[in-house]
N, C-alpha and C positions, 0 to 999 in steps of 0.2 A: 504494500500500500504506500503510495507516494504521499509525502508531506506537502501540504499546500504552501505556496510562497509566504503567506501571512503567518502561518504556523512556524515556518522555518525562521522567519524574522523574529518572532517572539522568542524562539529558542536562543537566537544570537543575543537578543537584548537581555535575556535572563542570565546567560553566561557572562555577559559584560557586567551586569549588576553583581554577580557572585564574585567576579574578579575584583571589583571595587571594594566589596565588603572584606575580602581577604586582605587587601592592601590596607584598609582602614584598621582592621584587627591587628595586623602586624605593627602598624605605627603606634597604636594604643598600647600594646604590650611592650614595645620598645621604650616608649616614654615612661611607663610605669616602672619598668626594670631600671632605667636610668635614675629615676627619682629614688627608688629604694636603695640603690647602690650609694647614692649621695647621702641619704639619711644614715646609712651604716658608716660611711667614711667620716661623716661629721659627728658621729657618736650620738645621734638623736635616737637611734634604736639599734639593737644588736641583731645579728643574724638569727640567734636563738629565739629572741622575742618575735621576730618575723615568722619564723617557722612554727612557733607555738601558736601564734594567732591564726596562721593559715590552717593549721590542723584543727583548731577550735571552730573556725568558720566552716570548714569542710564537714566536720561532724554535725554542726547545726543544720547545714543544708541537707545532708544525707537524712537526718532525722525528719526534717520537714517533708522531704520527698517521700520517705517511707510512710509517714503518717497520711500523706495525701493519697497514697495508693491503697491504703487499707479501707475496706468497706466500713461505712458508718453503721453504728447500731449497737 
């Protein structure tokens, strides 16, 4: 089955949007990483504090996700 030209163009546009999102995500992660490294270098926080907070936030998120997947009742 052939794809209509308008559908093909929609696929191209969707791929372009995805590429833009990937670039934006990369830039955001790069900026956050640079900020965190500067905070550590300046002694504002330690790598251990950062890792501990990341673990705590991850556990909270996992708990929320788990709770939302359980049936109510």
